Backbone bond lengths (Angstrom), bond angles and torsions (degrees), N, CA, C in turn:
res aa  C-N    CA-C-N  psi(-1)  N-CA   C-N-CA  omega(-1)  CA-C   N-CA-C  phi
1 X - - - 1.459 - - 1.527 109.12 -
2 X 1.339 117.39 143.51 1.454 122.35 -179.65 1.518 111.35 -71.32
3 X 1.331 114.74 144.26 1.460 119.54 174.20 1.524 108.81 -72.99
4 X 1.310 116.80 140.72 1.457 121.07 179.48 1.531 110.17 -72.56
5 X 1.328 116.34 137.36 1.447 121.90 174.82 1.514 114.88 78.14
6 X 1.315 117.92 9.81 1.460 121.51 -177.43 1.526 110.69 -112.35
7 X 1.321 116.39 35.82 1.461 121.55 -176.37 1.521 108.55 -122.77
8 X 1.326 115.17 127.23 1.454 119.95 -174.02 1.519 112.69 -123.01
9 X 1.307 115.01 137.45 1.455 123.87 166.25 1.525 103.92 -99.97
10 X 1.329 117.09 131.85 1.458 119.35 -177.31 1.521 110.70 -134.84
11 X 1.338 115.03 158.22 1.452 121.72 176.87 1.525 107.94 -127.56
12 X 1.323 115.18 128.78 1.453 121.82 175.78 1.516 109.06 -106.30
13 X 1.320 115.97 146.27 1.456 120.12 169.10 1.524 106.29 -105.01
14 X 1.307 115.79 126.18 1.460 121.92 -178.21 1.526 110.14 -87.01
15 X 1.327 115.22 166.35 1.456 122.24 -179.07 1.527 111.93 -54.34
16 X 1.332 117.46 -33.98 1.466 121.33 -179.26 1.533 113.10 -84.75
17 X 1.343 116.60 3.56 1.465 120.74 178.25 1.516 114.27 90.80
18 X 1.322 117.33 -6.09 1.460 119.98 178.88 1.522 110.48 -77.24
19 X 1.321 115.47 163.45 1.456 121.84 -179.91 1.527 110.16 -105.56
20 X 1.318 114.89 147.20 1.461 121.70 171.13 1.525 106.46 -130.12
21 X 1.321 116.80 129.92 1.464 121.28 179.42 1.519 109.37 -113.37
22 X 1.328 115.85 144.51 1.447 119.64 -179.21 1.513 113.09 -156.65
23 X 1.326 114.02 -177.30 1.459 123.29 178.94 1.524 108.46 -123.04
24 X 1.321 116.70 143.77 1.463 121.07 173.86 1.521 109.72 -158.86
25 X 1.322 114.67 167.30 1.465 119.64 170.38 1.529 109.79 -118.04
26 X 1.351 116.69 6.25 1.463 122.63 176.44 1.525 107.72 -147.33
27 X 1.313 116.42 89.77 1.461 122.13 -171.91 1.524 112.91 -63.41
28 X 1.300 117.33 -46.90 1.464 120.56 -178.07 1.533 111.05 -58.72
29 X 1.314 115.88 -46.12 1.465 120.91 179.18 1.524 110.68 -64.16
30 X 1.320 116.99 -41.99 1.470 121.04 -176.76 1.526 111.18 -64.52
31 X 1.325 117.61 -42.68 1.465 120.67 178.60 1.532 109.54 -64.23
32 X 1.317 117.04 -41.86 1.465 121.41 178.00 1.541 110.41 -59.60
33 X 1.330 116.39 -44.30 1.469 120.92 -179.96 1.530 110.26 -62.22
34 X 1.328 117.50 -42.59 1.469 120.37 177.05 1.526 109.91 -59.15
35 X 1.323 117.16 -45.41 1.463 120.96 -177.18 1.523 113.37 -72.23
36 X 1.308 117.21 -18.28 1.470 120.89 175.04 1.531 111.43 -84.58
37 X 1.325 116.62 -3.36 1.457 120.77 179.74 1.514 113.42 81.63
38 X 1.322 116.87 14.75 1.463 121.52 -178.73 1.523 111.96 -108.65
39 X 1.324 116.44 4.31 1.459 120.60 -179.55 1.517 110.84 -87.39
40 X 1.287 116.03 -145.31 1.462 121.99 -178.26 1.526 111.11 -62.52
41 X 1.302 115.68 146.63 1.463 121.61 178.78 1.527 110.73 -55.08
42 X 1.319 116.45 -38.24 1.467 121.40 -178.09 1.526 111.91 -58.42
43 X 1.319 117.58 -40.53 1.468 120.28 -174.16 1.525 113.38 -85.61
44 X 1.304 118.41 -13.51 1.477 120.71 -176.08 1.515 113.18 -58.17
45 X 1.313 117.60 -41.60 1.461 121.52 -178.21 1.528 112.15 -92.95
46 X 1.312 117.04 3.53 1.464 120.83 -174.66 1.526 111.89 -120.66
47 X 1.315 116.22 26.19 1.463 121.71 -178.56 1.516 110.68 -82.13
48 X 1.314 117.44 154.01 1.462 125.97 0.36 1.527 111.74 -80.34
49 X 1.318 114.58 159.63 1.463 121.19 175.84 1.520 108.12 -115.13
50 X 1.323 115.09 155.98 1.461 119.12 173.96 1.514 109.26 -137.59
51 X 1.303 115.47 143.51 1.458 120.71 179.92 1.522 108.44 -76.40
52 X 1.336 115.91 125.07 1.461 119.90 179.30 1.525 112.43 -111.30
53 X 1.337 116.64 -10.46 1.466 119.26 -179.57 1.515 109.47 -162.64
54 X 1.322 116.25 144.00 1.461 120.91 170.32 1.522 108.93 -151.36
55 X 1.315 113.63 155.72 1.465 120.66 -177.02 1.526 108.09 -143.15
56 X 1.320 116.78 132.40 1.469 122.10 -179.99 1.524 110.85 -89.24
57 X 1.328 114.83 145.96 1.457 121.84 177.16 1.517 109.97 -135.09
58 X 1.305 115.90 157.17 1.463 121.57 179.50 1.517 112.75 -71.36
59 X 1.336 116.61 -33.60 1.465 119.30 -176.90 1.530 110.58 -129.34
60 X 1.317 115.08 157.97 1.462 121.42 176.55 1.525 109.83 -61.07
61 X 1.303 115.75 -41.37 1.467 120.02 -179.20 1.528 111.68 -58.38
62 X 1.322 117.62 -45.56 1.469 121.01 179.65 1.528 111.06 -62.16
63 X 1.319 116.85 -42.80 1.468 120.61 -179.99 1.523 111.02 -64.52
64 X 1.316 116.17 -41.70 1.462 119.75 -179.62 1.529 111.99 -70.79
65 X 1.315 117.19 -30.50 1.458 120.42 174.60 1.526 110.39 -67.04
66 X 1.335 116.72 -40.54 1.464 120.57 177.40 1.528 110.53 -63.24
67 X 1.331 115.87 -41.09 1.471 120.62 177.03 1.528 110.29 -60.17
68 X 1.313 116.92 -48.34 1.462 121.52 -179.04 1.532 111.08 -60.16
69 X 1.326 116.30 -46.73 1.466 120.49 -179.02 1.528 111.06 -62.54
70 X 1.331 116.33 -40.61 1.462 120.67 178.74 1.527 110.43 -62.13
71 X 1.313 116.90 -42.27 1.457 121.14 -177.90 1.527 112.59 -66.06
72 X 1.315 118.19 -20.34 1.466 122.05 178.67 1.523 112.06 -79.05
73 X 1.326 117.34 -14.92 1.459 121.52 -176.56 1.525 111.75 -80.00
74 X 1.317 115.93 152.27 1.461 121.38 171.16 1.536 108.29 -77.91
75 X 1.305 116.74 163.51 1.476 122.18 -174.00 1.536 112.01 -52.10
76 X 1.307 117.77 -48.98 1.458 121.20 -177.98 1.531 110.69 -60.15
77 X 1.301 116.90 -42.00 1.467 121.21 179.40 1.531 110.79 -67.22
78 X 1.325 117.41 -33.45 1.463 120.81 176.47 1.522 110.69 -64.37
79 X 1.328 116.65 -42.85 1.465 121.12 178.52 1.523 110.98 -62.60
80 X 1.320 116.64 -42.03 1.466 121.31 178.19 1.522 110.26 -64.64
81 X 1.331 117.62 -43.40 1.463 122.67 178.33 1.522 110.55 -55.86
82 X 1.311 116.25 -50.25 1.471 120.74 -178.59 1.522 110.38 -62.48
83 X 1.320 117.51 -46.98 1.469 121.74 -178.07 1.528 111.49 -61.67
84 X 1.340 116.83 -45.46 1.470 120.38 -179.28 1.524 111.16 -66.22
85 X 1.316 117.12 -43.75 1.470 120.25 -178.50 1.515 111.08 -66.16
86 X 1.312 117.34 -36.75 1.469 119.81 177.03 1.523 109.77 -61.21
87 X 1.322 116.04 -43.61 1.468 119.97 -179.45 1.525 111.29 -65.94
88 X 1.316 117.28 -42.43 1.464 121.91 -179.65 1.529 110.36 -64.42
89 X 1.310 116.44 -43.21 1.459 120.96 -177.72 1.523 112.84 -87.96
90 X 1.318 116.81 2.65 1.462 122.68 -178.25 1.515 112.12 53.37
91 X 1.326 114.87 40.00 1.457 120.58 175.82 1.518 107.15 -95.21
92 X 1.304 116.84 116.08 1.457 119.94 -176.35 1.523 112.75 -111.01
93 X 1.300 117.22 -1.43 1.442 119.49 -179.69 1.519 110.10 -124.88
94 X 1.308 115.56 164.65 1.464 120.68 177.51 1.506 108.89 -73.32
95 X 1.324 116.59 171.30 1.466 122.97 -175.33 1.498 113.73 -50.05
């Protein structure tokens, strides 16, 4: 069974400036895997990547829903989402 509150939706910025959104329960490991070229196919050719945003959720389902909703947004809306959430959560630094 999944641990409660250990589910993360995260956003990476790729070398080409594009965004990649995903789900994990171990952010540090997941970013490392992406940068080793063993992560998502999308990020393999766009390394290095850096985490620019993450958000914790109580359940895997909630985190994956946030990921899905984020992926439906256009680039400008994604930037606004990240900026607003950082301000709300008082997150002033990158991942």
